[in-house]
N, C-alpha and C positions, 0 to 999 in steps of 0.2 A: 444580454442574457448573462446571468451570473455563473461563475465557474466555482467548483469546489473539488476537494478530494475527500474520499471517505476511507477510513481505516476500519476494517471489520475484524474484531478480536474474538478469539475463542475464550469464553468465560468458564467453560467446564474444566479447564486445566488448573485453575486455582493459582495462576502465576502471581508472584509478588508484583506490587505496583511498579517498582523499578524495572522489572523484567518486561512488563507490558509496555512501558514507555520505550524501552530499548527496542522491542520488536516492532512497535509502531513507527519508530524513527527509521529502522531498517526498511520498512515497507514504503514509507513516504519517499525516502531518498532513492529507493530502488526503482521507482517509476521513472526517475530521471537517468540514473546511471546504468540501467539495464542495457541500453543500446549505445552507451558512450564508449569512448576510447581514451587511453592515456597517450599523450604525445610529448616527446622531449624536443625542445628547441632552444638552442643557445644555452645549454646547461640548465634550463628551467623545465619544470614538469607542468603540463597543462591537461586538464580534463576537457574533452570535446564531446558534445552531445548535440544531435539535431533535435530540435523541439518544434512541435507544431503550433498553430495559432492559439489553440486552447491552453497549452502549457505556458506559452508566452503571456497570455492574458492573465493567467493565474499568478505567475511570477511577478507581474507588474501591478497586481492588486494586493489583496490582504492575505494571500496564502490560506484561504478558508479551508479548514479541515474539520471533519466531523468524525467522531469515534463511536461506532456501534458495536453490537456483539451478537454472536451466535452461541448456541449451547452445545455444539458438537463438531467433530471433524467433518462429518458428512454435510452438515449445513454450510461449513466454511467452503468446502469444495463445490457445493451447489452454487453458492454466491459467486465464486471465482469463475466457474464455467459459464454461468449466466452473463457475467460481465463480458467475457470474451465473445460469447454468442451475440451480444449486443454491440460489438465493435468498440468496446471501451478499453482504454489502457488499464491493465491490471497486472499485479504481481503477487504471487503467493510466497510467503516467507516460511521457510522450514528451518527451525532452530537445530543446531548441531547437538544439543542435549548435554553440553559440557557443564552447565551450572544447575539446571533444575530438572532435567528429564532423564537422569541416570544413564547418560550415554546414548539415549534413543533419539534419533532424528524425529522431530515433532512439528507438524504444521501448526503455526500459531496465529497468523493473521494474513489478511489480504488488503492491499491498497488498490483503490479504484479511482481513476482519474489522475489529474484534474480534467474535468470536462463540464459541459453544461449540467447544472443541477437537475434539470428535468430528465436528462438521459440517465444520470446515475440513480435518481429516485425510482426509475422503473425497476432497477435491480435491488436496491437497498431500502426502498421506502417503507417497507413493513417491519424493519428491524428497529429495536429499541436502542436508545443512547446508553453508552457504557457508563 
């Protein structure tokens, strides 16, 4: 069974392309680093994270990522909550607002997975490609 990760971006914000890429990168990386720790050993710094079978499968394959969009903050939260309800790894990214949102913290995107494509499609299958 194939694994993938989905990034769901808010299209209503009118973010610059570079900002969208940055937010998507935060989300994708965040699924790994969310539960990780930094360790120092022999003067070196290591990042340590426990990963499950699906994450390992994804890392050992093509890192398949799909970017989809929603049209509102409400839709973004609904997708995020539905992913959690379906026991999927998910992370919500809230931008600090330093560059585009006039100092207002703003939810921008969600990463879901990696996990089996079929499981993720239950949550995101109706969304359009960005």
